[in-house]
N, C-alpha and C positions, 0 to 999 in steps of 0.2 A: 391834638395831637401832635408826633411826627407825619409829615406827609407823606406817602413814598414815595409817591413824582409830582410834579407837575403837569396843565392840563393844557399846554401850550404846546407845541411843537412848531421847527426851524423849517426849512425848506425841505433835509430831507426825514420825512414824515415817520416817523417810528406810529408805535401802539403807545398812548398816554403810559402806560408803567413805569414805561425806559426812559423818559424824558431829560436831559440832560442841556447845563449851558454851553456854549465851549468857548474854550477857555480865555480868561481872563476879559467874560459876561458873565452878567445878571440874571436872574430872573427872580418875580415877585410873585405871590399869590395869598388870593387873602380868598380862603374857602370858610363854606359854612355848612355844619350838619345836625338835621335832624333827628331825630325815632322817638317813636309814640309805640312799647312794645303793650301788649296787655293777653291777659290770662284769665281764670276764674284758678278758684285752688277746689284742692278736694280734700276729704280725708277718707281713711278707709276705718271703717267703725263695724260688727257687728256683722263681718263675712261681705260689707255691700258700704259700694262708694259716696260717700258725702256731696256736695255743693256749698262751700257757704262764702259766697262772696267772690268778687272778683277783685281787682289790681292790676294799677299801669303805672308804667314807667317813661316819662316824656326830658327831653333831656336838648336844649340845644348848643351846640359850640359855636365857635368862633376860632381862624385858626390860621390868623397871618404868617407866613414866609417866607423869608429871602433867602435865594443860595444863589453862591458865586464859585464860579470852577474857579480856580488858584492857577491850575494846567491841563491840558487837556485831559479826559477820563478822571479827574478827582477835584472833589467839591469840599465848601463849606455852606452848613445851614444853619439858620436860626430861627424860631417857628414859637412866640409865647401860646400858650395854650387857656384858652379861658372859655370858661362854659359861662352861658348867657342864663341860662334856668335849667334847672333837674329838680324835678318832681318826682315823688312817689306817694300812690296816690290808693284808695279801696274807693274806689263808686260804688251810689247808693242807689238805691230802690230808684225809678225814672230817667237814672243819668248812662244809666248800664241795660243792654237789650241780651235777654236769658231766655235760654229753651224755655218748656213751659216742664214744671211743677219737676225743674232743677236744683229750685231753693238758691240759686245766684241774687236772692234781689237786691242784697246789700252786704256786709259785713257779717259776722257771727262774734259775738262776748268768747274769750277763751275762758274756762273754767276749768275747773282740780278734775281729773278723772280717777276716783279711786281705786277702779277694778287694776290699771296701766298704771297705775302713779305717777302719769305725766296731767299735761295740760292735753286741753282737748276742746274741739267745737262741737260735738255732737254727744252732751253730756247727756246719755241713753237716749237717744235720737233723739233727743230736741233741740233745735238749737234759739240759742237769744240772742236776739240782733242789737247791736250797738243802736243805742242811740244817735240821731244824728249831729246831731252837737260831741257827740266824742268819736269820733268817727275821725283817726288821725291821719295828717295830712304833710310831707315832707319836702320841703322847699329849697333849695340853695344855688349859691351863684359864687363863681369869682375867678381867679387862675386858678391852676391847678397847677403852675408850673410854667419851667422854661424847655424846650429840647432844645438843644445844640448836637448836632446833628456831622457828620463828616461820609460825603459818598465818592464810590469808585464807576467808574463805567469800564473795564477789561477789554470788553471786546464791545465792537458796534458795529452794524453794515458801511454806515456812510466813513471809517478807517478805510476798506480793506475792499476787495470783491469776494475776499477767502474769509472774513466776518460774514456768518450766515445766517446768526441769531445776535441779535442787539441786547447790552447785558447794563443791569442796575442792581451794585449791594450797597446797601445801606446798613450805619449804626449812630444809634445818638442816645445821646443819654438826658431824662428831665432833672428837675431841683426838686428837692421836697418842697413841698405847704403843709403843714400838718398842722398849723393852728387854723387852717380856711379849708379844714375836712370835714365833710358831708356824714363822717358817721355822727357828731353831736353837736349839739346846739353852745351856741354864746351864751354869754349872760342876759342880754338882752335880747332872745330869742329867735335870734337870727342864723344862719348858717354858710357853712360854704359848700361848697361839691368837686374840690380835691379827691383823686382818692384819701392822699395823706402823706404816702413816703417817696422814694425817687423813684422815677421808672429808666426801665434800662430796656432798647427795640433795634434787633436784626430782621431788615429784610434783604429779600433777592424778587430781582424781576426779571425777564426774560421776554421776548416779542421776536417776532421777524415782521418785511412786508415782503406781502403777496400781490403785487399791483393798489387796489380798491380793499384786499381784505390784510388784518394785520392782528393773525393771533398773539394772544399773551398768554404767559402765568407767574401769578407773583404769589410770596408767601412772604406775613409780618409774624413774628412772635415778641410780642412785651411781657418783659417784664415785671412786677409792683412791690418793691420795699417793703417791709417791716417796718413800722413806726412805731411809738407811745406815745399813745392819748392820754395826754397830763387829766381828762376827767368825761366820765359819759354821763352829762346830760338832756334829760329829753325834754319834751317840749313846753313840760308845765314846770322846768328849771329844777328839776328836781334831780342830785347826781347820787349815781346810783352805783358809782366805782369809780378809781383813780389810783393811772397808772400802770395800763395793761397795756399786750403786745398786739396790737390788728394787722392780720396778711391780706390788704387785697388782692382779687381775682389774678390770675395771670392771663394772657390772650392768647391763641395763633390760630389763624384764621389762613385758607388759602384761594383763591381765586384766580377762574379761569375762563378765558371769552375768547370774543374777536371784533376788529372793530372796524365795521363798515363803511369808506368812504362814498360819499352819498352824492356829493360834488364837488370838484375844486378846479382852481382858477390859478395856473399856475404864476401866470405871470403877476401876481397880482397873494397869491399866496392865504389864497383865501379855500375856504372848503368846510363845510361840512359834515362828522359822521355819526355814525349811529353803534352801540357799544353796548352788546349784548354778550353777560358773562352770570357766571352760576359760581357761587362757592361754599368750603364750607369753614364753622368754626370750631373750635374749644375752650371753655374757660373753667377754668381750673378751681376748686373750692378757696375756700376765702374765709377768716375769722373776721367774725365783726362785732358789733353790739347788737343782743337781744331784742325786737317793737321793733326795727325798723321796715321789715320784707315785709310782717304778717299787720295787722290790724288791730291784736290783739294779743299778750302776750301773759302769761304769771309771776308775779313780779319774783320770781324766785328765781327764774330763766336773765331778769333784768341786771342781777349782782353778777350774772357772768362772759364771758366772752363767748359767741358758740359758731356754727360753723355751716354756711350753705355751702350747698352741695353743686358741686362738679354738672355741665352740660355741656352737651353739642350742638350745633348752629346751622341747620342748610338756608343757603340764599338764592335768588336769583332777581336781577336788574336790569334795568335799560339804560343807556346814559344816551346825554344829546351834547354833543363837542363842537361846537362851533369858531374857527378862527376868524375874524376877520380880517384880519392881512398879519406879519409876522412876525407882529407886534405886541398882539392881544388875542385874547378867546375869551370864552366862557365857556362852560360843561354844567351842563343839567342831570342827573341821575335819578333815578328811583328804583327803590327796590322791596321786597320785604324777603322776613326769615322765619324757620319756625326753626321755635326751642322745643329739644325733650324733657318731659316731667321732673322736676325733681327735687327735690325736699329741700323747704327753705330755713329751719333750723331745725341742727340734729337730735334737737331735744322735744320734738314735736311730731307727730304720725301727720305732718300735713303737705300735702307737695303740689307742685303747682300742676292743673289741669293739664291735657293731650290739647286746649283749647288755644294755647299761648302763640300769638305770631306778635310780627316788630316791623313796625314801616318805617320806610327812609326814606329819605330828601337830602343829595348833595349835590349844594352849586362849589361854581371858585370862577373866580377872576384876575386873570395870568395877564400879566403882565414884563418883557421881556426889553432886559438894556441891549442894546446894539452897538 
């Protein structure tokens, strides 16, 4: 993914979201991001809500980036976007914790409901659990594309005393990689991890320095382009359709916080700071193949493209930012997010429950070429 900012600052310290290399200088960053999402599935049947298993999403991303300032306040950057592992799974009994009597001790099999003429995990109020060997698991990895971006800093506190707020504005595009898409298995049974289409991103960040406290605000919009998937092949190698258009979800995130400098040595330009932040995000609806977000679906839906509904995310986190000197630094951050309940496939009355949470760990090593 395009990283909005570098994590090491120069002698004029600003919040990390507005860091920028000086003219004719470069920053190198190696970023790592981990996220693990987990929550229950529920279905409304017979006037009550029933739980029918849990689902997890786990992803490890690696994003090395180099950014070079052509002139003061104008820089270009290149970021290969790689996923080391992307896994969607449905834990079985013994692998999960469930409230007693909730009924989420393992994923259920989808059955046809003749009353509502749709699929249901609660056929007659009785759930048929999937056998352990029938519980699906979707795992992929690979290069998602390469981000190429332009960043500008029209105002910065280091430019002039009249500049009370430091700005950073970004725009970037990512190459498409539909042959490494996560949404279908290859003939050999493996799959990629990419969204599939080209990506476009706009970002803006603002910060100000107040002695040991640097408040900031950032916003990022990421647009995922539509693309034609040659064929949808499941884990068993069955091809259900060919040549249909998919439209992965778009992202919009707003983050605000304050970076508190706990220790600083102006001679060596070393520093340790604590970053406390919160944010909100929106994930738009997306058109994807049926049967990847649910543990079991009817064969009838596998032959069409289904819609995964939009939802909102609330996030809070804590970051630890260490500058060894003016040339190198390291950052480690932890956060937790809450996702609002939403249907996973529009053809089924099944949605995520109120207990869906995502945990994240984010690290970066930064080197300045001066």
